[in-house]
C-alpha positions as CSV (number, residue, x, y, z in Angstrom):
1,X,-59.2,100.5,-108.5
2,X,-58.6,102.5,-105.3
3,X,-61.1,102.8,-102.4
4,X,-62.0,106.4,-101.6
5,X,-63.6,107.0,-98.2
6,X,-65.2,110.4,-98.0
7,X,-65.3,111.6,-94.4
8,X,-67.7,114.6,-93.9
9,X,-67.6,113.7,-90.2
10,X,-63.9,114.7,-90.0
11,X,-64.6,117.8,-92.1
12,X,-67.5,119.0,-90.0
13,X,-66.3,118.2,-86.4
14,X,-64.0,121.2,-86.0
15,X,-66.3,123.9,-87.5
16,X,-67.2,126.7,-85.2
17,X,-70.9,126.6,-85.9
18,X,-73.5,123.8,-85.8
19,X,-74.8,122.5,-89.2
20,X,-78.5,122.0,-89.4
21,X,-79.4,118.3,-89.4
22,X,-81.5,118.6,-92.5
23,X,-78.6,120.0,-94.4
24,X,-76.3,117.2,-93.2
25,X,-78.8,114.7,-94.5
26,X,-79.2,116.4,-97.8
27,X,-75.4,116.7,-98.2
28,X,-74.8,113.1,-97.3
29,X,-77.4,111.9,-99.8
30,X,-75.5,113.8,-102.5
31,X,-72.3,112.2,-101.4
32,X,-73.9,108.7,-101.6
33,X,-74.5,109.2,-105.3
34,X,-70.8,110.0,-106.1
35,X,-69.4,106.5,-106.1
36,X,-67.3,106.5,-102.9
37,X,-66.5,103.1,-101.4
38,X,-67.5,104.4,-98.0
39,X,-69.0,107.6,-96.5
40,X,-68.3,108.4,-92.8
41,X,-71.5,110.2,-91.8
42,X,-70.9,111.0,-88.1
43,X,-69.8,109.7,-84.7
44,X,-71.3,108.5,-81.5
45,X,-69.2,110.5,-79.0
46,X,-69.9,112.9,-76.2
47,X,-71.8,115.9,-77.5
48,X,-70.0,117.9,-74.8
49,X,-66.7,117.3,-76.6
50,X,-67.9,117.2,-80.2
51,X,-71.3,119.0,-80.3
52,X,-71.3,119.0,-84.1
53,X,-72.0,115.2,-84.0
54,X,-74.8,115.1,-81.5
55,X,-77.4,114.5,-84.3
56,X,-75.6,111.4,-85.8
57,X,-78.6,109.1,-85.1
58,X,-81.0,111.5,-86.8
59,X,-78.6,111.8,-89.8
60,X,-78.4,108.0,-90.1
61,X,-82.2,107.7,-90.0
62,X,-82.6,110.4,-92.6
63,X,-80.2,109.2,-95.4
64,X,-81.4,107.5,-98.5
65,X,-79.6,104.2,-99.3
66,X,-81.8,103.2,-102.2
67,X,-79.5,104.4,-105.0
68,X,-76.0,103.9,-103.6
69,X,-73.4,101.1,-103.3
70,X,-71.4,103.1,-100.8
71,X,-70.9,101.7,-97.3
72,X,-71.8,103.8,-94.3
73,X,-69.3,104.3,-91.4
74,X,-69.5,106.1,-88.1
75,X,-66.7,106.7,-85.5
76,X,-66.8,105.7,-81.9
77,X,-64.4,106.3,-79.0
78,X,-66.0,104.2,-76.3
79,X,-67.9,100.9,-75.9
80,X,-71.0,102.9,-75.1
81,X,-70.8,104.6,-78.5
82,X,-70.2,101.3,-80.2
83,X,-73.3,99.9,-78.5
84,X,-75.3,102.7,-80.0
85,X,-73.7,102.4,-83.4
86,X,-74.3,98.6,-83.9
87,X,-78.1,99.1,-83.4
88,X,-78.3,101.0,-86.8
89,X,-78.9,98.7,-89.8
90,X,-77.5,101.5,-92.0
91,X,-74.0,101.2,-90.5
92,X,-71.6,98.9,-92.2
93,X,-68.3,100.0,-90.6
94,X,-67.3,101.4,-87.2
95,X,-64.1,103.5,-87.0
96,X,-62.0,103.5,-83.8
97,X,-59.3,106.2,-83.4
98,X,-56.4,104.2,-81.8
99,X,-52.9,105.6,-81.4
100,X,-49.6,104.3,-80.1
101,X,-49.0,107.8,-78.7
102,X,-50.1,107.8,-75.1
103,X,-50.3,111.5,-75.1
104,X,-52.6,111.7,-78.1
105,X,-54.8,108.9,-76.8
106,X,-55.3,110.8,-73.6
107,X,-56.1,114.1,-75.4
108,X,-58.3,112.5,-78.1
109,X,-60.4,109.8,-76.3
110,X,-59.1,110.0,-72.7
111,X,-57.7,106.4,-72.7
112,X,-54.4,104.8,-71.9
113,X,-52.9,102.3,-74.4
114,X,-54.0,99.4,-72.3
115,X,-57.6,100.8,-71.9
116,X,-57.8,101.4,-75.7
117,X,-56.8,97.8,-76.4
118,X,-59.5,96.5,-74.0
119,X,-62.1,98.8,-75.7
120,X,-61.1,97.6,-79.1
121,X,-61.4,94.0,-78.0
122,X,-64.9,94.6,-76.6
123,X,-66.0,96.7,-79.6
124,X,-64.7,94.0,-82.0
125,X,-66.9,91.4,-80.2
126,X,-69.9,93.7,-80.6
127,X,-69.2,94.2,-84.3
128,X,-68.9,90.4,-84.9
129,X,-72.2,89.9,-83.0
130,X,-74.0,92.5,-85.1
131,X,-72.4,92.0,-88.5
132,X,-70.3,95.2,-88.6
133,X,-66.7,95.7,-89.6
134,X,-64.4,97.4,-87.1
135,X,-61.7,99.6,-88.7
136,X,-58.9,100.7,-86.4
137,X,-57.2,103.9,-87.3
138,X,-53.6,104.5,-86.2
139,X,-53.4,108.2,-85.4
140,X,-49.8,109.5,-85.4
141,X,-49.0,106.6,-87.8
142,X,-45.8,108.2,-89.1
143,X,-44.3,109.6,-86.0
144,X,-45.0,111.2,-82.6
145,X,-44.6,115.0,-82.3
146,X,-45.1,115.1,-78.5
147,X,-41.7,115.6,-77.0
148,X,-42.6,114.0,-73.7
149,X,-44.1,110.9,-75.4
150,X,-41.6,109.1,-77.7
151,X,-43.4,105.8,-78.0
152,X,-43.2,105.5,-81.7
153,X,-41.5,103.0,-84.0
154,X,-42.4,100.7,-86.9
155,X,-41.8,97.8,-84.5
156,X,-44.4,99.2,-82.1
157,X,-46.9,99.7,-84.9
158,X,-46.3,96.1,-85.8
159,X,-46.9,94.9,-82.3
160,X,-50.3,96.4,-82.1
161,X,-51.3,95.5,-85.7
162,X,-50.5,91.9,-84.8
163,X,-52.7,92.1,-81.6
164,X,-55.6,93.4,-83.7
165,X,-55.1,91.0,-86.5
166,X,-55.4,88.2,-84.0
167,X,-58.8,89.6,-83.0
168,X,-60.0,89.4,-86.7
169,X,-59.5,93.1,-87.5
170,X,-57.9,93.6,-90.9
171,X,-58.3,97.3,-91.9
172,X,-55.9,99.9,-90.6
173,X,-55.9,103.5,-92.0
174,X,-52.8,105.4,-90.9
175,X,-53.2,109.1,-90.0
176,X,-50.9,112.0,-90.2
177,X,-52.9,114.3,-87.9
178,X,-50.3,117.1,-87.6
179,X,-49.3,117.1,-91.3
180,X,-45.6,116.8,-90.3
181,X,-44.7,113.4,-91.9
182,X,-42.4,113.2,-94.9
183,X,-42.8,111.2,-98.1
184,X,-39.8,109.1,-97.1
185,X,-41.3,108.1,-93.7
186,X,-44.7,107.5,-95.3
187,X,-43.1,105.2,-97.8
188,X,-41.0,103.3,-95.3
189,X,-43.9,102.7,-92.9
190,X,-46.2,101.4,-95.5
191,X,-43.7,99.3,-97.4
192,X,-42.5,97.6,-94.1
193,X,-46.0,96.9,-92.9
194,X,-47.4,95.7,-96.2
195,X,-44.6,93.1,-96.4
196,X,-45.1,92.0,-92.8
197,X,-48.9,91.9,-92.9
198,X,-49.9,90.9,-96.5
199,X,-53.5,90.0,-95.4
200,X,-54.1,93.4,-93.8
201,X,-55.6,96.4,-95.7
202,X,-53.8,99.7,-94.9
203,X,-55.1,103.1,-95.7
204,X,-54.0,106.7,-95.7
205,X,-55.7,109.5,-93.8
206,X,-53.7,112.6,-94.6
207,X,-53.8,116.0,-93.0
208,X,-51.4,118.2,-94.9
209,X,-50.5,121.7,-96.2
210,X,-51.8,122.0,-99.8
211,X,-48.3,122.3,-101.3
212,X,-47.1,119.0,-99.7
213,X,-50.1,116.7,-100.1
214,X,-49.4,115.5,-103.7
215,X,-45.9,114.2,-102.9
216,X,-47.3,112.4,-99.8
217,X,-50.1,110.8,-101.7
218,X,-47.6,109.7,-104.3
219,X,-45.4,108.1,-101.6
220,X,-48.3,106.2,-100.2
221,X,-49.6,105.1,-103.6
222,X,-46.2,103.9,-104.8
223,X,-45.8,102.0,-101.5
224,X,-48.9,100.0,-102.3
225,X,-51.7,101.9,-100.7
226,X,-55.1,101.7,-102.4
227,X,-57.4,103.1,-99.7
228,X,-57.5,106.9,-99.2
229,X,-59.6,109.1,-96.9
230,X,-60.7,112.5,-98.3
231,X,-62.9,115.5,-97.5
232,X,-64.5,117.6,-100.1
233,X,-62.8,121.0,-100.1
234,X,-60.3,119.8,-97.5
235,X,-62.4,120.8,-94.6
236,X,-61.6,119.9,-91.0
237,X,-58.7,118.7,-88.9
238,X,-58.4,117.2,-85.5
239,X,-59.5,119.6,-82.7
240,X,-57.9,117.4,-80.0
241,X,-54.2,117.9,-81.1
242,X,-53.7,121.0,-79.0
243,X,-52.3,122.7,-82.2
244,X,-53.8,124.6,-85.1
245,X,-56.0,122.5,-87.3
246,X,-54.4,121.1,-90.4
247,X,-57.0,120.4,-93.1
248,X,-57.8,117.0,-94.6
249,X,-56.7,115.7,-98.0
250,X,-59.1,117.4,-100.5
251,X,-61.0,115.0,-102.7
252,X,-60.0,117.0,-105.8
253,X,-56.3,116.7,-105.1
254,X,-56.5,112.9,-104.8
255,X,-58.7,112.4,-107.9
256,X,-56.4,114.8,-109.9
257,X,-53.4,112.7,-108.9
258,X,-55.2,109.4,-109.7
259,X,-56.4,110.8,-113.1
260,X,-52.9,111.9,-114.0
261,X,-51.7,108.4,-113.3
262,X,-54.6,106.7,-115.2
263,X,-56.0,105.1,-112.1
264,X,-59.7,104.2,-112.2
265,X,-61.7,105.7,-109.3
266,X,-65.3,105.0,-110.2
267,X,-66.2,108.5,-108.9
268,X,-68.8,110.6,-110.7
269,X,-67.3,114.0,-111.3
270,X,-70.8,115.4,-112.1
271,X,-72.3,114.3,-108.8
272,X,-69.2,115.4,-106.9
273,X,-69.6,118.9,-108.4
274,X,-73.3,118.9,-107.2
275,X,-72.2,117.9,-103.7
276,X,-69.4,120.5,-103.8
277,X,-71.8,123.3,-104.7
278,X,-74.2,122.3,-102.0
279,X,-71.3,122.3,-99.5
280,X,-70.3,125.8,-100.5
281,X,-73.7,127.4,-100.8
282,X,-75.7,125.7,-98.1
283,X,-73.1,124.8,-95.4
284,X,-69.9,126.8,-95.7
285,X,-71.7,130.1,-96.4
286,X,-74.3,129.6,-93.7
287,X,-74.0,129.8,-89.9
288,X,-76.6,128.1,-87.7
289,X,-77.1,128.5,-84.0
């Protein structure tokens, strides 16, 4: 069975209007009935940078965990954010957006590589103390499109995975933020790293044009990946890239691929449809100020 991580946080963060907190809670509660391994409900980041996530604490306090087996995740970009996140008993996982691209780290979380490693060290210590799992994302996991910043190679990826594994961190989703990776590169990266780090869990966080996503999912799956991030309806993208947003991997595209290959997902299609209709009717078709 694969692990599907539904990430409304990533879907919502780039929207040009603020979603009412009550509707975020209602939508999250619908997602929690779908059978996802994890639901990423929000982030503890500066509201000046990502105003859409300013109500994450209220969302966490409003969700209903009584009828779900899904784990709850939030994203942090600083130690301050992590200190907030670990105080919530609802939170199981904390996501940190690392990158071996110095340019993207600066754009995304205003950190150098060295500063990010220090932050991850301190956040991991917090997570251990509070019984949380730290998940370190590798943005630009399959290449670096910034021409003035060429710090990308599988050897460099390996170097930092080794550093983080030695801290006790074992889960590493790889992101294709710009949607520019190829199936061949995706396959090569995952096959190399899975062989080198058999005790690590690698995941795939794909941003892609619709006509290219299936072949990229196929490349990751056949390379051994069994953890995938999705967003219902493919909403979102990363607003810190400096380029036009490329949407996330739609849940339906992943489940269609898995169904066609007789892969068990554990996802309730009925409950997914209910969540999808709520998303369309109550969120995508409404604007709140």
